[in-house]
N, C-alpha and C positions, 0 to 999 in steps of 0.2 A: 501325715499327721494323724495320730490315733484319736478317734472320737468314741470313747467308751460310754456305755449306758450307765447312768448314775442312779443310785438308790435315793428316792425322794425322802425317805424317812431320815436319812443322814442329815438333811438340812434342817431338821427340827431340833438338833442338838447344838446348843450354843457353844459347848466346849469344843466341838469339832471345828467350828468357825474360828474360834480363838486360836487353837493350835495351828491350823493351816495359815491363819493370818500372820501369826508370829513367825512361822517358818518362811513365808514369802518375804516378809520384811527383812528378816535376818539372813535370807538367802541360804537356808538350811536344806540342802538337797534331800537328805535322808528324811527329814521331817515332812517335806512336801510329798515325797513318795509314799510315806506311810499314811498320811491323811487322805490322799487321793485313793489309795488302795482300799481304804475302809469304805469309800463311797461307791465302789464298783459293784455292778450286779454280777459280773463274772470274774473268775480268777484271771489275773494277768501277772504271771510270774516275773516277766522282764520289765515291770514298770519302773523300778528304780534305775536300771540301766538306761531305759528309754529316756527318762527325764534328764539324766546326766548327758546323754547324747544331744538332746535338744539344747541344753545349756552350752555344750561345747561347740555346737553348730553356730549358735549366736555369737559365741566368743570369737571364733575364727573370722566370722563375717565382720565383726566390729574391728578386729585387728586390721583386716584388709581395708575397711572403710577409712580408718584414721592413719593408715600407713605406719603402724607401730612396728619397729623391727622385732622379729620373732625372738632373736637371741636375748633381748632385754626381758622378755616375759617368761621364757622357758623355766628359769630358776624359780619363779614364783607362780607357776601355772596353777597350783592347787589353791593359792590364796586369792587369785583374781577371779571373781565370778563373772562370767560373760554378761549376765543381765545388767550388771552395773554400767556396762559400756554400750550396750545396744539400746540406743535412745528410742527405737521404734519396736521394742520387744512385743508389746501387746498386739500390734498389727501382724507381726510375723507368726505368733503362736496364739491363735484365738482361744484354745482351751483354757489357758491360764487367765486370759482376760475375762472370760465369762465367769470363772470361779472368783476372781477378784471382785467383780461387780456384785455377786451374791454375798460375798463376805462383807463388803461395805454396807449393803442394805441390812443384813442381819445384825451387824454390830450396832448400827444406828438404832434399830428397833429395840434391841435388848439393853440399850443404855451404856454399853461398853464404849469407852473412848475410842474414837475412830483412829485406826492405825493407818498412817500414811506411808506411801512408798517414798523412799529416799535413796538417792545415789550416794552411798557411804564411801567417800574418798578419804583415806588416811594418808600418812606420809609416804607409805610404800607406793600408792598409785600416783602420787604427785611426782615422784622421782622417775616413774616409768613413762609418763606421758610428757610429750613436749608441751610447752606453754600454750600455743595457739589451740591445739586440740583440746587441752584441758579446759581452757576458757570457754570454748564452744559448748562443751558438755555441761559445764556449770551454768551457763546461760539457759540452756534447755531445762536443766534441773530446776532452776529458779522459776521458769515459766509454768512448769507442771506441778509446783508445790501446792498451789491452791486447787482444791477440788473443783471449784467453779471456773477454773481458767478457760479462756476461749479455746486454746489449742486442744485441751483435753476433751472438750465437748465435740470438737470437729474430728479428733482422732477416734472417738467412740463411734461417731457416725460412719466414718470410713470402715472401721472394723466390722460394724454390723452389716454394712453393705457387702464387704468382701466375704463374710461368712455366708450370707444369702446367695451370693453368686457361686461360691465354691460348692454349695450344697444343692443347687438347683438341678433337678433331674429333667430328662426329656419326657415329652408326652408319652404315656403308656409304658415307659421303660424306667423302672424305679432304680435300677442299679447302674445307671449311666448318668453323665452330667453334661451340661452345656459346655463346660470348659474342655472336656475331652474331645468333643466333635466340632467345636466352632471352627468355621472356615471363613476367613475375612472376605467380604464381597469386594468387587471393584466398583468404581463410581465415576461418573462424569464430574469433573471438577471445574468450577468457575470462580473467578475473582471479580466480584461485583464492586464497581467504583461509583460512588455517588456523583462525582463530577463528570462521569461518562455514562450517566443513566440512559441517555438516548441511544447509546451504542450497544450492540449485542456483545455480551461478555465473551472473552475467548475461552474455549473449552479445551481442557486437557484430560488425560485419563489417570486416575489414581488407581494403580495396580493393586495396592493393599491399603484398604481404608484405614486400618488401625495405625500403620506406620505413618501414613500421610497426616492423620489427625494429630498424632503425637508431635510430629515435626512442626505443624502449624501452631500448636499450643505452646511449644517450647520457644519458638522463634518469633511468633507474632502475637498481636493483641486484638485482631479483628474478631468480631463475633462470627461463629460458625453455624451454618444451617445445614442439617442433614435430612433429606427427605427421600421418600420412595413409596412404592406401592405397598398395600397391606401384605404382611407376611414376608417382607424382604429382609428382615433382620435388623431393623432400626434399634429396637430396645436391646437386643442381644449385643449389637455392636457397641452400644453405650456401656453396657455392663463389662464387656471385655476391655474396653478402653480404660475404665476405672481400674480394673485388675492390672492391666499392663502398666499404667502410670504408677500404681501403688507399689508394684514390685520394683520398678525402676527407682522410685523414690526411696525405697528401703535399702537398696543396694548401692546407690550412688549418693554420697553426701554432698549437699549443696548449702550455701549460706542461708537460703530461704526454702524451707520445706513447702511442698505443694499441698494445699488443703483442697479437698474435693467435696462439693456439695451436690447431691443428686436429688432432683425433684421429679415426681410424676405429676404432670400438669393437672390431672384429675383431682389431686389432693389439695391443690391450692385454693384458697378461699378469698372472697372479696377483692377481686382484681381492680376495683375502682379506688385503690389506695396507692400510696407511693410504694415503689418496689421493695424498699428495705423493710417496710411494715409487713408486707406479705411474707417475706423471707423470715422475719422475726417470729412468726407463728411457729416455725419449724426449728429455728435456732435462736434461743433466747439471748445468746451472746451478741447477736447482730442487732444493735439498737439504732445505729446511725450509719450513713454511707461511709463515714470516716473509718469504720471498722476495717475496710478493705485496704486502707492506706498502709503502705510498707509491707504488704503481704503478697504472696502468690496464691491466687484462689481460682479454681475452675468450678463454674456453676453449670450443671447440666439440667436442662428442662426437657423431659422426655414426654412425647405424646401430646403435642399441643392440640392436635385435631380432636382429641378426646374431651376437650373442654368446650367444644361447640355445642350448641343447642341447650345450654344451661342458662341460668339467670345472669351469669357473668359475661355472656358472649359479647355484649356491646362494649365491654371494657377491655377485651382481649387485645385489640390492636394497640390501644394506648399503653397497655402493660408491656407489650413487646417493644414499643418505642422507648418506654421508660427503662427497660433493660439496656438497650443500646446507648441511651444517654448516660446511664450509670457507668457503663463500661468505659465510655469515652472520657468521663470526668475523672474516674479513678486512675486510668492509665496515663493521665497527664502528670500525676504525682510521681516524684522521683522514688525509685525502688518499689513501685507498685505494679502488679500485673494481675488484671482480672480478665479471664477468658470466659466467654459464654458460648454454650452449645445448645441449639434448639433442634428438636426433631419433630417430625410429623409427616402425614401423608402428602404426597405430591399434589393431589387435588386441593389440599388445604393451603399449601404455601404459594401456589401460583397467583391466587388473587391477593396475597398479602405483600406483594412486592413493594407497594407504596409505604410499607412500614419500615423498609430498610433505610434508616436515617443515618447510617454509617457504612463505611467500606466493610464488605462482608466476604467470607469464604463459603461457597455453596457446594455441597456434595449431593448428587442425585444417584442413589444406589441402582446398580444394574441387576438384571436377572443373573442367576448363576450360569456360568459358561459350562461347557461339557467337562473341561478340566477341573473346575471347582466342584462340580457334581461328583466326579470320580474321586476327588480328594476327600470330600465329605463322606461318601459311602465307605471308603477305606477306613476312615477314622471311626465311623459309626460301628461297623462290624468288629473292629478291633476292640472298641470300648465295651460293647455289649456281649460279644461272643456268640451272637445269635446265628443260627443255621436254619436254612441255607442262606448264603450270602446272595444279595441281589445286585445285579449290574444295572448301569444306566440303560443299556439296550433292552433289558427285560422290562424296566419301568416304562420305556417308550412303547414296548409291545402291548402294554395294558392301556394305551391311549392316554398316557400321562405326560406327553412330551412337553407341553407348555406349563402345566401345573407344577412340575417338579423343579422348575426354575426358581420357584419361591421356596426359601429355606423351610418355612413352617409346614408347607404341604409336602415337601421332600421328606421331612422328618416323619410326618404322620403316615404318608403313603408307604414309605419303606418299612416302617414298623408293622403296618397292617398287612401288607402283602407277604412279608417275611413270616408273620404269624400264620397267615392263611396257608402258605405252602408247607409250613412245618407241621400243621395239623390237618392232614388230608381228610380225616373223618368229618371234621366240622367246617373245613374251609372250601370244599369243592364247589358248593353252590354259589359262593361269593365270587369265584373267578368269573362266572358268567356275567356278573354285574359290570365287568370291565370291558364288555364288548361294545363296539360302536363309540361314537363321540362322547367324551367325558367333559362336561361343563363344570364351572365352578360350583354351582349348586348341587349338581349330581354327585360330585366327589364328596361333598359334605354329607349328603344323604347316605351315601355308602358308608362313610365313617361312622355316622350315628347308628346305622344298622349293625355294623361290625362290633362296635363298642357294646351295644346291647347284648349281642350274642356272646361276645367274649366275657362280659361281666356276669351274665346270668348262667353261664355254663362253666364258669371257673369257681370251684367250691370255696376258694380262700376269701372271696368277697361276699358270698351269699349269707345273709342273716335272716331275711324274711321271705315272704311269699313271692314266687316268681311272677313277674308281670308280663303281659303281652307286649309286643313291640309298640303298638299304639299307646298302651298305658304308659310305657316307658317314655315315649315322646311327649305325652300330655303332661307328665311331671316336669320334663325338661322345658316345655313351653311355659309352664307356670313360673318356673325359676327364672327363665330368660326374661320374661316380661316383667317379673317382679323387680329384677335388677334394673331393667330399662325404665320402668315407671317410677321407682321409689328411691333410686340411689344415684347421686351425682358422681360418686367415686367408684361406681361399678362394682360395689360389693353389697352383699346382703347376708345377714345372719340367719342361721337355721331357725332360731327362736322367732325371728320376725316372720318368716314364711309360715310357721306353725300358728303364731298368734293371729296373723292376718286371715288365715283360712278358718280358724275357729271363730273369729269375730264376724266373718262374712261368709257364712255357709253357702250363700248363693254362688260363690266363686266355684264351688265344686261342679255345679251345673254348667257354668260358663266355660270352664276348662275341661269338661268331661272327666272330672275326677271323682265321680260317684263311687268308684271302687275303693277309695281311701276311707279308712275308719276315722271317726270323729274324736277318738281318744288322743289327748295331747301327747302322752308319752309314746304311743305307737306312731303318731305322725312324725314326731321327732326322729325316731329310729328309721322311719321310711325315708326321710329326707337325708339323713346321714348316710344311709345305705346307697342313695342315688349319687352321692358325691364321688364320682369316678375320677381317678387321677388325670385322665386325658382332658376332661372338660374343665376341671376346677383346680385352683391352687389356693394356698393360704388357709387351709382348713384346720389348722392347729387349734384355733378357738371357735371352730365351726362357723367361720365367716367365709362365705362363698364368693370367689372371684373367678371369672372365666380365664383360662390359661392363655387364650389369645383372643383379641377383640373380634377377629373375623368369625370365629366360632359363635360368639354371641350375636353378631350381626346376622349371620345366617339363620340362627334359631329364632331371632326376633321376627324376621320376615316370614319364615316358614310358619311360625305360630300365628302371625297376623293373617296370612292367607287362609290357614286352616280354620281360624275362628271366624273370619269373614264368611267363609262358606257355610259354617254352622249358623251364624246369625241370619244370613239371607236365605236359609234353606226353605223356609215356608213363605217367602216373599211373593205376593200376588200382585202382578202389574195391573190387574183389573181393579184392585182395591188399594190404591196408592196410599191414601191418607192413613188407613188402618195399619197397613204393612209398615209404613215409615214410623208411625208412632210405636209400634211393637219393637222395632229394631233400635230406636233412638238411644235409649239408656245404655244398652250393651255397646253400641258403636262409640258413644262418647267415652265410656269407660275404657275401651280398647285403644282409641286413637287420640283422645282429648287430653291425656295427661302429659305425654311427652311426644314430640314430633319425630317422625321418621326423618333421617338425615340423608341428603343426596349423596354425600361422599361415603357414607357407611352402608346404606341399605339399598340404593337404587340398582346397583349391579346385580344383586341377588333377586330383586323384584323383577328386573327385566329378563333375567335368565329363566326364572320360574314361569313367567307369563309366556315366554317364547316356547317353552317345552310342553305346556299343558293347555291345549285349545279347549278341552272340555271344561276346565276350570274357568277359562275366560268367558265362555258362553254362559256359564252359571252365574257369573258375577257382573258382567257388563251392564245388563239391564237394571238390576236393583241398585248398583252403585251409582250409575248416572242419574237415576231417579231420585235417590236419597240426596245426592250431591246438590241437585237443583233445589231441593227443599231446604237444605242446610244453608245454601247461599242467601236465602231470604231471612235467615236468622230466626226461624220459627221456634227452634228448640231452646234458644236462650231464654225465651219468655217462660219456659217451663222449668227453669232452674237447673238445666243440665250444663252448668259451667263449673269447672273444677279449679279455677284460678281466681284471684282477686279481680283481675281484669277479665271479664267474660269473653271479650274478643280474642284473648289468647287461646282459650279453649276452642273457639270457633276456627281460628287460624290453624291450630294443630290438626283438627279433624278434617278440615277442608283440604289442607295440604296433603295429608295421607291419602285421601280418596282421589285427589287430583293427580297424584303420582301414578296411582293405579290406572286411572282412566287414560291419561296421556300415554302411558306405556302400552296399554292395549291398542289404542287407536293408532299409535305410531307403528307398532310391530305388525299389526293386522290391517294395514292400509289397503292391501290388495285382496282382502277377504270380503267378497261381495255381501255375504250375509251380515257381517258386522258393519261395513261402511254404509249399507243401505239404511240400516236402522239408527246408527249412532255416529256415522262419519262426520256429520256437520254439527255434532252436539256442542262443541265449544263455540263455534261461530254463531250458532242460533240461540243457545240457551244461556250463555255466560256474558255478562257485561264486564269486559276485561278492565275497564277503568275502575269500576267498583271492586273487582277482584284484586287488582294490584293495590288499590287504596287500602283494602282490609289488611294486607300483610305489612304495608308501610306504616300503618297506624300502631303496630306493635314494635316498640323501640328496638328490641334485639332480634326481631323476626321479620326483616324486610323482604320484599318480593325477590330481590336479587340474590339474597342469601339462600333462598330455597332452590335455586338452580333448576327450575322446571325445564323439562326437555320436550319441546314442541316438535319432535321428530316426525316429519311427514304429516303434521296436523293441518287441517283446513282452517285457515284464518282469513280467507278471502273476504274482501269488502268490509273488514273490521276497522273501526276507527281507533287508532292507537296514537294519534297525534300528541306530541309533547311528552310522551311517557319516557321514563328513564329505564332503558332496557339493556344496560351495559352487560356484556358477556352472556346475554340470553342465548339459549340453544334453539335454533330454528332450522336445523339441517333438513333440507328437502321439504320444508314446509310450503304449503300453498298460501301465498300472500298476494295473489292476483288482485290488483286494484285496491290494495289495502292503503289506508291513510296513515302514513308515517311522517307527516309534515313536522319538521324540527324535532323529531324523536332522537333520543340519545342512544345510539347503538354501538358505542365504542367496543371493540374486541368481541362483538357478537359473532356467533357462528351461523352464517347464512349459506353455507356450502350447498350448492345444488338447489337452493330455494327458488320458487316460482314467484317472481316479482313483476310480472308483465303488467304494464300500466300503473304500477304502484306510485303513490305520491310520496317521494322522498325529498321534497324541496326543503333545503336548509338542514337536512338531517346530519347528525354527527356520526360518521362511519369510520373514524380513525382506527386503524388496525383491524378492521372488520374482515372476516373471512367470507368472500363472495365468489370463491372458486366455482366455476361452471354454473353460477346463478343465472337465471333467465330474467334480464332486466329490459327486455325489448319494450320500447315505448315508455319506459319509466321516466318520471320527472325527477331529475337529480340536480336541478338548478341550485347553485350555491351550496351544494352539499360538501362537507369536509370528508375527503377520502384519503387523507394523508396515511401512507403506509398500508393502505387496504390491499388485500390480495384479490385481484379481479382476473386471475389467470383463467383463460378459457371462458370467461363470462360473455353472455350475449347482451350487448349494449346497442343492438341495431335500433336506430331511430330514437335512442334515449336522449333526453335533454340534459346536457352536462354544462350548460351555460354558467360561467363563473364558478364552476366546481373547482375545488382544490385537490389536485391529483399528485402532489409531490410525494415521491417515494412509493407510489402505488405500483403494484405489479400488474401490468396490462398484457403480459405475454399471452399470445393466442386469443386475446379478447376480440370479439366482433364489434367493430365501431362503424360499420357501414350505415350511413345516414344519420349518425349521431351528431348532435349540435355541441360543438366545443368552443363556441365563441367566448372569449375572455377567460377560458378555463386555464388553470395554472398547471403546467406539466412541462416536460422536456421532450425535445424531438426524439431523443434516444428511447423514451418510453413507448413510442409508437412504432418502432422498427419492426417488432415481431407481432404486430396486431393484424387481424384479418379484416379486409375491407379498407376503403379509403374514407377518412373523415371529411366532412364538408361543413360549411358554415363557420369556418375558423375566422 
């Protein structure tokens, strides 16, 4: 399909619109060719023939679709224009559709009566077509006669979506597209049945996710959930699914065309309403649930995890349930089929299993296999023509073995290394960066460095003064945190960045942006110049959106640590009051607006803390000191609250600092210098009852949703009785003699935890992971341990009187001296235990 550049001046001529409009309505090939030719910026001598070929292609496709005998039409081939028969012509040929839309708008503005498309059937066509086929075309014609018809609105949506998909380029490679290199991933496939919710669903392998999804959509009506790790291709898979279904829909005639609605979850608003009201915001034709009756509709909701940590988080579960209920209700109606597909990160979907109020199909995307990686690399180099070509073995040689199993990092790393090897003069020093272990944060750091060097040393992008690498990063930090702080839909306009910086000049000091000029026009050019293809997308109207969420997540964490180091640089532990007061406003500005999220940011935070002990030693003292002060709510009295509910500000900043503290104390539990000074910080300095109560007082910001990781943290002798700690992460934590009386610990992770002498009397431990936990002498009387994993746990001398152990895994557990009187279990559960139970 030819995509010519168009003269914008042509669109100021009403006569041009009128001539082209008449040619389109009367199906005058010559007139259409001449009008389009006038609008082209470059000569295109074969335009008239190309347009005729397009018409002929549509004509033959239509003949095949309606099974019209060719001998009947050969005699009148020149009189039958194929667009009259191709009922989905706009979807097939986007160029004409875009021109038609511009014509419509121009004619309405100029007052010229709106020219409508009509399928002009005269006696000749009626004699050529059999009656059933003719009737179907007339029915479709009648439905699209009205400009406001529901079908036309939905067709326009699909057309725009297809155009976006077909024109989407790869990061850093402007002359290639997603369509050219997309390789379908494999997935683990489950069929989840509500009436069997207690059973583990059977797992099968979906060898090609696209084929499997199409098969499920065409044959079934169950909602579909597709989840996977960041960068595994969830959004790309949804886009290619739309494309595949649209192509199939265009080439195979069905009684009911399939209408596809594609939503990015981050763009949905006010989820505390009925589902059809939320959808109505995007499609005005959908006013009632009855809209879906008698239609085949596929609704895709992509990126559910991106809606977390917003004002609507508390309504998200109810909205998902509402979608499932809507699907079930519509699908009970005869002739109706409503399919729903939801995507998101695996970490987000696992806790949402209770929202599955209907039978569901669940896909969990796999890493790329070696064969898929090879297939992708072959398609990539064929599409781009880049030299030298890189093999999977070479990528592994650069210590990228695990990272390239993610499609997003495979794309970026292949592009980067290919460019480095092709440019030996500028790439030599970058090869050294790939020595040794490459972690997730290190690869993104390398990518930022390379993009800086590529951008500033390639003349085609350079418009202003060259910046140092740190200056380049500081601008990226400002953009990343601006998107993070000020935008629910993860977009920010250049004009907003400039205005905000001009209105708040103190931000230059906060972000180390003193090198930027204060002139508005120069600032605008500076930010436009920094918008590199790799990082951002959607810049046609200078609205910045990160090309992939993981890039944004990495920059947010990197920027947060960088700015924390700056804020605490002059912190004096001998003058705590003064130092904390000096840091407070900047810290609340940095962490108090939007919370760091466990599923998005913790993996980067943990990786960076693990790699940089010097940074840890610089931050641990000031952070724990300030956190202790913030927990007393001192700074709320001074007006440092950024939300209507001041406790929300407090919860945001405390959660951010607590993530950092627990990460440091967990990863450096064997570091004597750190543990001596701060190892017992949480146990001695924090009242966990009040701490948990603070988060639970914020409606959409509960303690459990924060997923704090108490890895190897010292919580010994802490009183946690009666707390709700469902799914809490306490791996290898020190819980010696802790009071967990009647505490709710369902599905918590206590693997390897020290629970010697702990009080767990009456605790709810259903499904809890207690593998190799030390429970010697613990009081578990009356505890519910249904389905708990106690494999290899030390229960020597533990009190399990009246404990419920049905379905618990006791393989290799030490039960010597344990009290099991009136405990509920089967003899088979004790066959592989160590030691002999007594007191039965």
